[in-house]
N, C-alpha and C positions, 0 to 999 in steps of 0.2 A: 293325748286326749283330755276333753275338757269337762270337767266334772258335771254329771246330768242330774237334773232335780229329779226326786222320786215322785213317781205318782202318789195322788194321796191316800189309793187303796193299799200302798205297801207300806206305809210309816204308820208303825206302832205308837202307843201311846209311849212318852219318854220321860215324862215327869208326872207326879202324883196332881190332879188337878182338883180347884175347888171353886163353886160358882159363888159370885158376887150377891148378896142378899138384894141387893137394889136393882142391880142390872140382869144379873144371870148370867154375866159374862164370865167365861173360865178364865182362872187364875193361875200362872204358872210359877214354878220354882223361885228361879234367881231374881228376878223385881218384884216380886210380891213376897210370899209369907214366910220366906227363907231368910230374910234379916231380923235378928236379934232385939229386941226392944234395948238392952243395953247397948247397941250399937248406932242406937238412933241419931244421938248428939253428933258422933264423927260422920255418919255418912251425910248430915244436913251441913256441918261444915264442908264435906267434899264436894256437896252439891251448888254450894256459894262459888267453890273455884272453877268447878267443871261444868255446868248447868247454866248459870246465870251470867257470864260473862257477857253475852253478846247483847239481851235486853237490859242488863245493868249499866250499860255504856251509852244507851241509845239518850239519857238525858243532857250528853255533852252536847248534842248537835238536833234532837228533836224538835223542840218546842222553837228554837230558832228559825229552822226551814219552815215552820207554820206559816210565819210571815215574811218568807224570803220571796223573791222575783218573781218565780214559778208560779205563786198562787196569786200574789196582787192583794192580799185582805189587808185593809188599812188597821193600823197598831191604834185601836181604842180600848179602853176598859172592858166594854162588853163584849167584843171580839176576843179578847185575852179570856175570859171567863168562859166563853164558847168553846175554844180551843180547850182549855183545860179540861172542860166537861166530857168532850170527846174521846179525850187522850184517858179519862179516868174510866170511862165506861168502854171505851177499845179493852183495856187492862184487864176490867172484870170480866164484861161479857166473851170476848177472845180468850183470854189465857186463863183465865180463873175457872169460868164456866165451862168452854167447850174444851179444852186442854184438860185442866187438872180435875175437872169433875167428870167428865164423861169419856174424852177421846184417850186418856191414861187406863182406864178400865179396859180398854182392848188391847191384852197384853197377848203375843204370840208366845207363850210357854215364858212367861214375864219379861219378853224383850219388845220393844217398841220402835217406833219409825216408821216411814212410809212404806219400804220394802217389807218390814214386818207385817205391816197391814195388808198391803197388797197379796201377801201370801196366806192370810186369814180369808180376804175375801174370794180368793181363789181356791180356797180348800173346798172339796168336794164336786167341784165343775169338770167337765172331760171335755176332751177333743181341743179343737179350733175356732168353736163357735164364735157368733159377734160380740155376744156379751163377755166372753172371756178375753175376747181380744180387745175389747174395751176398757176393761178392768187392768188388764195388763197395761196398756197404753197409757190409763192414767197414771199408774204407780209409776212407770219407768220414766215417763214426761215429769212428774213430780221429782224423783231423783235425780234426772237432768238438771232441773231447777235448783236444785240445792247445789249443785257443782257451780253454776252460776254466782248464786249468793255466796258461795265460799270463796270466791276471787273479790267480791266486792267488800265482805265483811271487814276482813283485813285491813285493806287500804283507807277504806272510811273510819274506821276507829282510829288506828294510828294517825290519821291525817288531823282528824279532831282535835286528837289530843296534842299532837305537836303545834298546832295552832294557837294555842295558848302562849307560845311564844311572843306573837304579836302583840297580846295583851300587855306581855311584860316590857316589851321592847317594840314598837311597832317599825324599827328602822332592822329587824331581824326577820322580817317576812320573806326576803329572799334564802333564808337557812331553811325555811318549812319542808320543802319539798326533798331535799338532800338528806335533811335528818330523818326523814320518814323511810326514804328507801332505805338507808343504813341501819336503821331499826327493824323493819322488814326482812332486809336480808339475814339480818343476825339471828332473828327468830325462825327461818326457814332452814339456815345453816345447823341450829342445834336439836333440830329434828332428828338426825339420824342417830344420836346418841341417845335419844328416849328421854322422856319428861317427868321419869320418876323422881328423882331428885328435887328439880324445879316443880314438879306438881305438889310435893309437901307444902310448899309454900303459897299456893292458890288459895286455898280456905282461906286462911290467916288474912291475907292482902285484901283478898274480898270480903272478909267482916269488917276490915277497916274502911273499905270503899262505903259499902253501904251505911254504916255509922255515917261517915262524911256526909255523905248524900242525903240522909235524913237531918242532920244537924244544921247544915248548910240551909236546907229548905226551910227548917222547922223557926231560924231565928229572923228570917224575911216573913214566913206566916204570921210569927207573933206583932209584929210591926204591920201586917196590912191584913187581920185577920177575916175582912171581908171577902177573901177572894176564897174562902170555904164553902160559899155558895154554890162555887162551880161543880161541888159533889151531888148536886140535884140535876137531873138527868133534864129538866125541862130548860136548863140553860143549853144544855146541846142541843136539843130540838128548836129552842128559838132561833139561835145561830144559823142552824139550816134551813128554817124557814124564812129567813130577813135576807140572806147572803145567797140562798139557791146556788146557782153556777160556781160562783167562786167556796162556797161552802162545799161544794162537791170535789172540786180542786183540792181544797183542803184535805180533803181524806186521804190522799194521797202520800200528805206529809205526816198525818197523823199515824199512818202504818209504820212509821220510823221508830213507834215507840212501842212496838210489840214485835220487831224483829226478834228472833231468838226465841220466839214461843214453841217453834217445832223441837228445839233442843230438850225442854221438858219432857216431850214424848220419847225421842229418837234415846236418850241417855238414860230413860228408865231402867234399862237392864243392868247398867254399872251401879244403881243406888237404891232402887226401889221405890217404890211409889208414896209410901209414908215420910222418905226423907225429903223428897223432892216436893211434895203438898206442903208440909210443916214450913218448910224453910221458905217457900212462896207466899204463904197465908200469913205466917209469922214475924218475918223479916222483910223478906225482897220488896214485895207488894208496898207495906205501908212506905218503906225510904223513898220508893220510885215515887209515891204519889207525894210525899211532903217535897222532895226536892221539883216536881215540875212546879206544884202550888207554888212553892218558895220563888221559883223563876216567873210566874205569873204575878205574884206580889211586886217583885222587884220591876218587871216593867209597867204595873200600872203606876208605880210610882215615879219611874225613871224611864221614859220610853228610849234614851239614848244607850241604854245597856241591851239594845237589841242586837248589837255587832255581835257580841258574846255572852250571852245572857248567864250561862254557866258559871264561865269563870268569874262576872262581875258579882256572883254571891258572896265573895269572900274579900275584904281588905286589901289591899297591896302587899302588905307584910304574908299573905297565905298564898300569894301567889304561884310561888318557887314549890312548896310542899305539895298545892294542889297539883300541879303541870306534873311532877314526880310521881303522884299516888295515879293521875289520871293516864300517864302512859304506862304505869305498870297493869293497870286495869283494863287498858284497850291490847297489852299485848295478851292478857290471861284470855281476853274474847277473843282474840283471832287464834290463839291455841288452841281454844275448843272448837273452832270451825274448821281448822286444819284435822284435827284429829279426828273429827266427825265426818270429814271428806276420806280418809284413812280406812274408816270403817264402811264408810257406803261404797269405797270402791272395793273390798275384799266382798261383800256381801254381792254386789254386782259381778264380780269376778264368779264367785261361786255358784249361782245360780244362771249362769249363762249369759249374761248382758254385758260383758266386758274379757277381751282377751286375757290369758293369762299374766301376772306381772309380779315381779319380786316382790314378797311381801316379809317383812324380817320383823320379831317379835324383840322390842326393846325391854322386857322385864321378865326374870323369871317367874313372877308370883302374879302378876297381873296379867291374864289374858288378852284384855282389851287394849292393852297398848302394843300398838305396830306402828311401822313406818313403811311406808308404800314410796319408795324413791321417783319414779316417773310421776307420779301425782303429786308429789312433793314440788318438783322442780316445773312441774307443770305450772302449777299454782302461784311459784313466784315470780315466772315470768309474766303471766297475765297478771298478778298485782302489781308490779311495777311499772307495766304497759299501763295501768288503770291510773295510778299515780301520775304518770308524765304527761297522761293525754287529758285528764280533767284537774288535776292541778289543785284543787280545795275539797274540801268536804261537803261545801254546797252543791257544787258541781254533779259531786258522786251522789249525793241524795236523790237527784232526779233519777239516777238508774238504779236505786233503792227501791224495793218493795214490789217490784213485778214478780221477782222471784220467790220472794216469800209467802205473798199473796196466792201465788200460780200454785204452790205446793200446799198452803192451807184450803185451796179450794179442792184439791184433788183429795184431800184428806179426808174433807166433810164427806166427799160422795161414796169414798172406801168405808167410811165406817158405818155408814147408813147400809151398804150391802152387808157388812160384815154383822152388823146388829141382826139383819133379816136371816141371813143364811147360815150363820154360827151360832147366835143365843135366842133363835126362836122368837125374836120381838115380833110384832104382832107387826101387819105391814102399815097401819096407820100410823104406829108408834115410830117405826122405822122412818117411815116419809117424813113426819113431822118434826122429828130429829136433824134429819139432812136437810131440809126446806129451810127450818131455824138457821141453822149453820150458814146455810148459802145467802138467806137474807142479810147477814152480816158480813159476808165475805166476799160477795158478788159485787156489793157498791164499792168497798174498798179495792178490789181487783180492778173494775171499771174505771176509777180515779187513777189509779196507777196506769193503766193503758194510755192514758191522754198523756202520759211523760213520755212516751216513746220516742219523739223528735230530740227531747233534750238530753238523754242518754237510757232511757229505759230501753232502747234498741240494744244494748249490751246483754243483758241478760237474757233476753230473750233471743238473741241470736248466739250465745253459749249454751243456754239450754237446750235450744234447738239443735246444733251440732252434737250436743252428746245424746240427745234423744235418737239421731239419726245415727250416728254411729254404734250406738246399742241395739238401734233395729237392725240394721245391716249384719251386725256381729251375730246376731241371734238368726236371721234370716239364713246368712250362710253357714253357720255350724249346721242348720237343720238341712241343708242340700247336702252338703258333705256327707253327714250319718245318711243319709237316703242311699249317695252312691256306694260307699262302703258298705251299705246293706245290701243294695243289690248286687254286687260284686262280689259279696263273701258266701259262705257256706254253714249250712245248718249246723249246728254241732252234734246231735243226735245222727245225721248222715255221717260227718266226719268221725265219728266214734265206730260206728259201722264199717266203714272202710279200713281202719287201722287195724280192725279188731279180725278182718279177712287177710290183709298183707300187713302186717306190722312192721314200722320201721326199726332199726337199731335202735335200742334205748341205752342212755349214758347215766352214769351217775349224776346226781345232785338234782336241785328245783331251779325251775324254769317258770317265772311269772310272766305271764303275758296282761297288760292292760288292755280292755277294749271297753268300748262306751254301750254296746249291744249286748247283753246279756245270752241271748238264743244264738248270736252269731261266732263264728270261728274267727278271731283277730287275724289283720291280714300279715300280721308279723309273724305269727304263728307258720301260715301258710307257705310265707316265703322263706324263712329259716328252714322248714321241711323241705320245700323245692330246691334248695341250694346245698345245705349242710347235709341233708337227707338222714338225719338223726333228729329222738326227741328224746328229752331227760326223761330217768325215770319217775318222777313226779313233776307234774305240768298244773299250774294254777292259772285258771283264765279268771281276772281279778276286774271288776267294776266297783267304781268310786260313784256315789250317789250322793246327791244334796239335796237334803230333807227341807220340808216348807217349816222347820222350827228351828230356832237358834242354836240350840245344843241337843247331843245325843249322847247318852251317860254310856261309859265304856263298856258294860256288860250288854248294852245293845247296839253296839257298833260294828259287830262283824257276824256273818251269816256264811254259812260254809254248807256245801250239798256235794257231797261224792260223786262221781259221774261214771266211775269205772275205769280199768285202763290207766291208774295211775292217775287220772284226771279228776280235778277238783273246781269247782265254780264257789269262789268269793266273792261277796259283795259286803264293801265296807260304806260305812253311812256314816256321813257329818253332817252337820247344823249349817246353815248360811251363814253364822259369825263364827265359824272354825277353819283353822287352815289344816287342810288334810295331810297326815303324815301316815305314809302307807306302810314303813317298815315296823312303827310302832301299833299300825292296825293289825298287822299279820299277827302279832304277839297275841290278840285274844283270840286267834285261831287256836290256839291250845287247847282250850277249852272243849273244843270240837275233834279232838284227836290228831291235829293238821299242824305237825312241829316244824317249822321254818325256820334253817339254819341259816342265819346271815351270813356267816362265809362259804355256804356252799349253794346259794341262791344266786342267779343272773335273773336279771328282770331286760325283758325284750319289748320294746317300744317300738311303735309304729310311726314316721315322721311322714305325713303327706305333702307332697311338692305339687300347688297347685297352679294350674295353668287355664287361660280363657278356653271355654269350650267353642264349638263352632255353632251348638244350639244351646245357648245359655239356659239355665233355671232363673239366672238374676238378669238384671239389666246392665248393659255395660259398663256402667258409673259406678253400680253399686258391685259388679263383680272386681273391678279393679280396685277399689277401697278395702272391700273383704282380703283380697290377696296380701295387700299392701299392712292390714291389721295382722293378719297371721303371719306374715314374715317377721310381724315384729315382736309374737308372743313370745311368752318365758317358754322354754322347753319341760316337757312334762316331767323330765327327773328331777329338773330343778323345785318346779312347784310342789310334785308330791312327796319332795324330800327323800328322794332316792340316792343314795351313796354313788357319785358317780363313776367310781371303778368296779361298779358292778351291774352296769348298764349296757346293752346294746342295742342300736339304734337299726333300724332296718327301713328303708324308705320306700315310697310308691308315689307315682305320678298321677295326679288325680283332676280330671277335668271337672270342671263346675260352670 
């Protein structure tokens, strides 16, 4: 049984809500007001290690690629100032204004990320109308692009760091790819043991990293203070006006400076808005600006440094320590993206966009630390192929950016819809906010689409494949649920029939999992048909996934006595929770339903899917869905049901 999303009208409020005085947006507990002021420094430190790894390692390659062969802008002092101005104002407008000021206020009970925002935009809509399908499609496509981004980030980050070997010794160029692959394999191998221990080092390492970025850049700025003129937006506008087409192409490389901005929003539930905001404004943003401007100052004085301007910021004696620190920072950046992919996969599974998969919790205290084996090994294979196929960070830079801007564009539209529907913004205000965001997003997206032949095809291909698989899975599950419902029996009719000629009852409790609250599970009908007995107590159990991230324990269970020893139980979980059915049934004691674990049997239906003569899906989609279903994790494992208490009853189903 796949967990089913609960309709909005069935979802009671699970956390105290507060309205933001500026936007009127509802604010929930985990990421908002639930953080004590005394914990703020520790949370800010954690934010440096978890949130800012990706955007914090962009200076290694971003400015260098602005003058790369894919753009063709000549290296002149005026063009250096133009690119610096574009980078500075991209960081200000996209990261600071869009995400830190506005988008991060759109929390779903304290949680962020594009799937959480999609749930907000869809809340209150009913049926399967065009607007609902469009919003769902935007959210799913944004999530799919995130997985494409998750493949490129580790590859380009680690490659760009290891390429520092070429600066130290040009004859070591042949060792760059093998060294990058060894580091990446080690990184993915360590995921199975959890990252709690290493995670404690992330914050302090990133503090050193950002301090180093700022100091390296400041030293160069002191020697060429005229570079600070680029803080004026007039230099960006003049650069765009003078170079036109080349400047438009250059926007595709400026995007490299803001990759990772989505992480601010996605990780909001772990750390809270204040920690992420203060860390960005007070520490990360100044360090990034200083480093970019320092590289610009160096290029104005010494154009020959363009080959590796980041590593040329330090004298030769500092190259080895910088290389070690850079490698550590890129590993941390990759770790953050890998963890984000795990979290995104769990959310997609919970809301019915992906087949069930094994999800392992690697920490006893941090619920967000999980490990998804299949996602881990899939990402590792994709990352290795990217390193071998593109061979350098410059080549990978051409593939980077499309996934980032695609997700950001989807976020802008969903934010506008949520602001209008959920927070009652006036239509002109919601439309104006959306249009202003898109006025920044769309030029960046358009510039990156021009990089499709040079490698931008990869994230589009990866995102499209993920979108297709999610869409086929959701469509297939809808068909399966309809087939089961059509072939099933109404619960009230079933209870009336057994009251007239009741079968023999045996001691104990039988729990039958069903996705449809009003229909009798096929497993119950098959058990009664073949064994001709019923347990003295029968629980019809449905697991629902709510459109909120967390459900409080006291709101977890709902019990309805049906008579004749039957009880209907509904367990509700948030889209960031892993359902544990035995623990959920413990909550039923408050309603007088005591389920003894040692006297309880769980009956699960297992559908064997076969192609239909008159299918509801296209032949290709049908076969893809059957293949996905065959590789899905069993319901007993996914719902954490003890294997020795499970009875599976199969049925053949045509789709």
